[in-house]
DRENRONU-308358 format. One record per residue (C-alpha): residue in one letter; y negated, z, x. Coordinates in steps of 0.001 Angstrom, whole numbers, padded with zeros to 6 digits, always signed. Last residue first. Layout:
# DRENRONU-308358
aYZX
...
//
This chain:
# DRENRONU-308358
l+006963-046404+003883
c+004214-043937+005027
a+002340-046363+007202
e+002409-049194+004690
l+001197-046859+001774
y-001815-045700+003975
a-002658-049156+004907
q-002604-050355+001297
d-004531-047261+000094
f-007333-047246+002759
g-010252-048319+000459
f-011914-044909+000471
q-011145-044102-003161
r-007696-045535-002684
a-006858-043011+000126
k-007549-040172-002390
e-005165-041839-004970
l-002603-042145-002171
t-002346-038483-001912
y+001053-038358-003690
p+002451-040492-001005
r+005255-043004-001923
l+008476-041862-000232
g+009886-043690+002935
s+010805-040387+004596
s+009336-041595+007887
r+011172-040779+011063
f+009930-039700+014355
e+012590-039887+017070
g+014198-037557+019469
l+014895-036998+023162
i+014086-033572+024847
k+013529-033881+028514
g+015776-031721+030634
d+016152-034024+033707
e+019495-035275+032458
s+018229-036223+029106
e+018419-034077+026087
d+019688-035387+022609
l+018678-036319+019044
y+016070-033898+017618
e+014474-035473+014438
f+010724-035381+014066
a+009558-035507+010512
f+007200-037669+008349
l+006130-037754+004700
e+007734-034576+003512
q+006993-033717-000137
t+005935-030274-001348
v+006210-028241-004545
i+004633-024760-004828
v+006878-022455-006822
d+005805-020490-009923
g+006952-023072-012517
e+006642-026442-010699
m+003309-026350-008980
g+001447-029207-007046
i+002012-031992-004621
v+001467-030401-001016
e+002173-033186+001415
t+004000-032648+004633
v+003641-034115+008110
n+006264-032636+010263
t+007209-032396+014042
t+004035-033154+015760
r+005296-032837+019341
r+004212-030711+022315
s+006264-031213+025515
g+007056-028054+027568
d+010871-028707+027674
r+011496-025962+025175
l+009449-027745+022483
r+005866-026728+021594
k+005367-027472+017953
v+002910-028970+015613
q+003212-028975+011730
v+000552-030935+009821
i+000180-029601+006226
l-001627-032053+003891
d-003496-031782+000545
v-004500-028193+000189
s-006738-027119-002573
e-004741-027523-005902
a-001522-026055-004457
i-003339-023269-002780
q-005111-022312-005965
r-001773-022450-007920
s-000043-020229-005368
i-002957-017709-005629
a-002852-017768-009492
e+001043-017117-009324
k+000460-014191-007028
p-001825-012435-009547
i-005375-011868-008396
k-007095-008561-007304
i-008822-009670-004179
d-008963-006716-001829
g-007381-008698+001103
m-003878-008675+002225
l-002830-010645-000890
i-004993-013603+000527
m-003043-013448+003766
n+000281-013312+002152
e-000387-016513+000090
m-001494-018333+003161
r+001630-017124+005084
g+003765-018365+002336
l+002406-021848+002446
c+002695-021934+006219
e+006287-020890+005885
r+006984-023985+003830
p+005251-026073+006412
s+007254-024616+009300
n+006866-022107+012186
a+003575-020561+011288
h+000240-019558+012791
l-002868-020994+011344
t-005251-023874+011615
c-008168-025054+009462
m-009577-028106+007773
s-012127-029210+005146
g-012103-032775+003978
d-013302-032022+000579
h-016211-029686+000344
g-017043-030149-003217
t-016052-026745-004713
n-012317-026716-004458
m-012070-026880-000632
a-014748-024132-000479
a-012588-021921-002722
l-009698-022433-000517
l-011744-021449+002357
d-012844-018229+000649
f-009235-017420-000159
c-008191-017861+003477
e-010914-015439+004570
a-008595-012767+003482
g-006702-012749+006733
r-005714-014689+009861
i-007289-018125+009625
e-007922-020057+012616
g-010706-022408+013956
l-012041-022863+010447
i-013563-026225+009555
i-016095-026594+006642
r-016857-030076+005503
d-019933-031623+003803
p-022077-028633+004449
r-025222-027764+002630
m-026091-024392+004279
r-025423-022059+001303
l-021566-022553+001477
a-021812-021598+005182
n-022986-018066+004148
k-019757-017500+002256
v-017757-018909+005210
l-019647-016904+007717
d-019012-013524+005724
g-015255-014385+005610
i-015081-015069+009301
t-016475-011565+009862
i-019864-010308+011043
a-019678-006798+012477
g-022957-004674+012528
q-021532-001277+012630
g-018606+000371+014497
e-020919+002776+016290
l-020111+000985+019636
n-021030-002291+018028
p-018852-004337+015681
p-017631-007820+016686
r-019746-010995+015958
t-018337-014182+014482
e-019214-017604+015707
l-020852-020711+014121
p-020677-024288+015333
l-023052-026946+013718
w-021912-030384+013950
h-023991-033503+012961
p-023281-035709+016152
q-019536-035620+015824
q-016831-035312+018355
l-015903-031720+017654
r-015366-029310+020482
l-013545-026297+019031
e-013635-023284+021249
a-016099-020836+019734
a-014565-017401+019807
d-013925-015844+016252
e-014463-019251+014728
i-016397-021111+012094
t-017082-024840+012294
l-019680-026488+010118
v-019741-030385+009706
r-022495-032383+008039
e-021227-035952+007239
g-023102-039137+008472
p-020850-039524+011575
d-017782-039875+009370
i-014832-037630+010428
m-012153-039467+012109
k-012868-037872+015617
s-012270-034449+013749
l-008515-035257+013721
a-008419-035120+017649
n-010150-031752+017705
l-007829-030376+014976
m-004805-031682+016937
t-006049-030007+020198
t-006799-026737+018337
k-003184-026725+016916
g-001568-027691+020328
s+001615-025556+020450
g+000180-022777+022473
t+000931-020052+019978
g+003089-021549+017103
g+002167-024221+014526
s+000318-025074+011305
i-002630-027490+010935
v-003862-027306+007294
i-005574-030414+005972
n-007950-031007+002988
m-008127-034727+002792
r-011563-036328+003368
c-010395-039859+003516
a-011147-040320+007214
g-008903-037466+008347
a-006118-038606+006134
i-006448-042140+007167
k-006216-041203+010915
l-003318-038989+010206
a-001473-041869+008519
t-002057-044263+011347
c-000828-041594+013957
m+002341-041078+011949
k+002913-044822+011880
d+002414-045223+015501
n+004594-042374+016677
m+003784-038782+017452
s+003385-036325+020262
g+004618-038943+022756
f+001619-038683+025145
g+000470-042040+024010
k+000446-040944+020451
l-001609-037944+021438
m-004057-040289+023206
d-004264-042477+019993
l-004958-039371+018024
t-007923-038650+020306
i-008566-035986+022892
p-012048-035574+024325
k-012240-035679+028128
e-013066-032189+029625
s-009497-030989+028480
f-009249-027469+027215
k-008314-024466+029201
r-006647-021365+027564
i-007551-018340+029792
s-005623-015034+029552
i-007025-012068+031612
a-005033-008900+032076
t-006690-005890+033796
g-004126-003458+035236
r-000389-003288+034902
l-000337-000811+031953
s-002708-002821+029647
l-004050-000685+026837
p-005485+001937+029309
p-006424-000315+030856
v-007962-003612+030192
i-007474-006601+027768
v-009337-009896+028243
n-009001-013068+026242
v-010581-016269+027281
r-010979-019608+025454
s-012166-022734+027495
g-015369-024222+026098
d-016598-025620+029332
k-019209-022755+029707
l-016410-020123+029374
r-015281-018484+026196
a-014876-014753+025093
d-012606-012515+023283
a-012601-008769+024255
l-010190-005775+024093
p-010758-002539+025969
t-013837-001431+023882
t-014318+002189+024940
q-012535+001721+028254
d-014656-001251+029111
v-015211-004815+027987
r-018524-006205+026697
r-019515-009229+024806
g-022930-011159+025218
v-021288-014610+025974
q-021830-014479+029680
n-020969-010707+029730
v-017335-011551+028864
i-016715-013512+032123
r-018624-011191+034392
q-016808-008185+033015
a-013423-009791+033685
i-014507-010666+037293
q-015585-007036+037819
f-012140-005776+036531
l-010416-008080+039031
h-012251-006650+041777
t-011715-003059+040640
e-008016-003621+040310
d-007537-004741+043964
r-008384-007460+046298
f-007400-010262+043865
k-004504-012583+044651
i-003945-016302+044394
p-000766-018694+044989
a-000103-019215+041217
i+003313-018403+039735
v+004707-021403+037567
l+004984-021819+033861
k+005875-025157+032524
g+004210-027414+030034
k+002733-029918+032441
k+001197-027084+034517
e+001048-023550+033086
i-000402-020844+035368
y+000923-017437+036336
t-001088-014700+038225
q+000410-011574+039750
d-001068-009031+042223
p-004391-008086+040640
g-003044-007470+037100
n-001137-009800+034944
v-003581-012867+035137
m-002428-015838+032748
i-004039-019168+033286
d-003340-022039+031073
s-003810-025689+031132
v-003720-026382+034974
d-003601-030076+035717
p-007384-030514+035788
d-007684-027922+038751
s-011259-026581+038678
l-010386-023490+036704
l-007471-022693+039039
e-009748-022782+042168
e-012487-020770+040425
l-009987-017967+039418
p-009878-016608+042983
g-013481-015377+042681
f-015045-015995+039190
g-018240-017539+040191
l-021584-016416+041657
l-020785-013969+044464
e-016980-014458+044896
d-017141-018224+044354
i-019832-018280+046856
l-017746-016406+049379
v-014540-018640+048810
k-016617-021781+049110
e-018234-020693+052301
l-014979-019660+053795
a-013282-022982+052972
f-016213-024812+054495
q-016007-022682+057719
e-012213-023182+057957
r-012533-026903+057762
r-015283-026929+060457
n-013186-024742+062906
l-013644-020944+063026
t-014378-018578+065852
v-014487-014832+065102
k-016327-012390+067277
l-017191-010158+064383
e-020876-010291+065251
a-020635-014119+065717
l-018799-014354+062369
v-021874-012386+060816
e-024367-014799+062364
m-022323-017821+061159
i-022152-016548+057784
i-025995-015890+057665
p-026643-019401+058916
r-024511-020940+056071
f-025610-018574+053321
e-028882-020235+052452
e-027376-023806+052230
s-024397-022538+050105
l-026895-020707+047895
e-028807-023859+047131
e-025467-025797+046361
k-024186-022970+044099
t-027455-022714+042278
l-029923-019879+042978
t-031326-017254+040612
a-028195-015039+041146
a-028941-014895+044848
a-032415-013368+044341
e-030882-010588+042237
p-028062-010023+044810
d-030454-009524+047764
v-028536-010498+050720
r-028053-008901+054086
e-025905-006085+053245
l-023773-008297+050969
l-022848-010335+053955
r-021620-007442+055967
p-019247-006476+053161
l-018098-009978+052562
v-017382-010972+056256
q-014228-008836+056793
e-012640-009455+053468
k-013466-013198+053795
i-011700-013319+057263
k-008440-012216+055629
h-008707-014573+052671
v-009354-017449+055196
s-006248-016563+057110
a-004214-016175+053938
e-005371-019485+052487
f-004302-021122+055754
g-000943-019545+055955
g-000040-019633+052398
l-000749-016754+049878
e+002169-014865+048375
s+002527-014398+044490
s+004724-011637+043503
n+007301-011758+040804
d+010205-012901+042927
h+013122-013274+040493
v+016827-012718+041457
a+019123-014778+039445
n+022687-013493+038531
s+022266-013568+034847
r+020436-016973+034955
d+023101-018665+037093
a+025941-017258+034962
l+024323-018658+031812
r+023987-021983+033409
s+027585-021843+034705
m+028629-021095+031113
a+026741-023993+029520
d+028089-026703+031987
g+025637-029435+031402
k+023935-028621+034714
p+027039-029852+036521
a+028667-027389+038889
g+027511-027560+042525
a+026643-023929+042678
d+030335-023178+041728
v+030444-019928+039789
e+032040-017136+041664
a+035007-015278+039877
g+034430-011771+038906
e+035631-012195+035443
p+037742-015367+034980
p+036159-018687+034812
v+035918-020253+031282
p+037736-023503+031122
p+035731-026498+030063
f+035740-027253+026363
q+034639-030830+025688
d+036213-032689+028564
g+039664-031159+028166
g+040157-027370+028345
p+043055-027419+030580
v+043721-031197+031416
a+046959-032398+029877
p+048658-034901+032162
e+048417-038416+030896
e+051621-040240+030690
r+052529-038606+027364
s+049697-040565+025694
p+047936-038551+022893
a+049451-038776+019455
m+047861-041262+017079
g+046674-039575+013911
p+043501-041540+013545
s+043831-044842+015547
g+042909-045004+019183
g+039774-043467+020741
r+039021-040403+023028
m+041348-037711+021653
p+040572-034182+023078
k+043190-032899+025691
a+044976-029979+024274
v+044472-026664+026224
g+041175-025675+024486
f+042362-022447+022615
s+045820-021395+023497
p+048841-023369+022410
r+051134-021510+019847
a+054606-021171+021481
g+057459-023121+020147
k+058745-024363+023458
s+057158-022432+026375
m+053672-023786+027575
g+052487-025251+030776
g+055585-025808+032944
a+055707-022283+034208
g+055045-020882+030860
n+051644-019414+029880
k+050728-015856+030008
r+048408-014575+027225
g+045168-012952+028189
f+042875-014902+025881
a+041289-017091+028689
s+044997-018042+029659
m+046942-016289+032309
//
């Protein structure tokens, strides 16, 4: 029986019958039109089209990973464990902590403890912890004592189980989905983390502790909050009734070491010519929009480009939750303010952009544009603030331009669409598209110039593009960065700063 339900003859196919799909062996060389050798037996499906197993048949676990149908079958039959279990040592320390913590809190003044550093608190706690352990008749070795002290201090002064993940440099994202499930991102891949919270109340208290540090609040009346940690990491908190699994915390960590364009080149995000062109674009005060999806590396790219800003320039950054970490001496970060309980007192990004124009900035950098503040930024780019930058969510440079038009139209500005398109074409010089590929790697996939208008359409020109070639055996995506070989339209700006020859050589 073939894959289409037709019976084949005993010797393969009856004379004159149409061959079923995939029976003929694909040709592997020889001159065009040459018939396959009769000495080779026909392999059903050949190398390119492996036979589809009949329904109900088990898929061989040893089948090659390149077999698409076996991978689909593996995924459809997989059973996922969504719970995070603590290991033996961690579980024992966690169990002892639950017994010790209530008795410890009875003997400690929380207000006095809050004034001490972690090191001072550790010294104060050590004899008290030993006293409580003696009462409970629990004997610990030195390693367990140190682990218990750390866990208790993290519980009282830090963020509890999250402290271990925050101190791990390999963890780039932390996603808490309720008290029983936490995922982390390591090297671009999501894995479940071996931590647990006591209950929903414990997790909610830690969420409140995070947002209270930056003067925000989260409760049932304001169940959404954006905040940041002391190291600049971005935090989003959403609590019940909006989150059905309990309090959800999303933390985007940033590298303690400042990222540069050369480091991104070393990571494989771009090649040498693209790196040189972006360095010149940052130094020559080109207006740059960084476009990409969530988690694609837009903020990292913006921080890397900021390294090329002249130290003598005054730079203002405007964000909802301050997360940019510019590498310049004359940098002033500004942050929006949400409305109070009465819905009053909100300060939006648009308000801060208008105020920033009165603060004598050389460049204005927006962490992310989402609405009508896009028009205020374009106005700033056109009024002597060359070199301004921003990020926004889009999947391609062309879609980025469309999103900017739509964001301006979302506001109350009564301007025809053609005038908005012309304003964008006259303001923006470069669009840098970044993307997180399915193997977890982050690549700069396009560098596109905005040339001008042709009729009512914005004309663009691609300088660089990443071309997908293949996938390695270990799942890594292979490709190459290609230059279009076109003369850049922004060459005149580079000439004003003396980089025209280097810029031309990088783009050709």
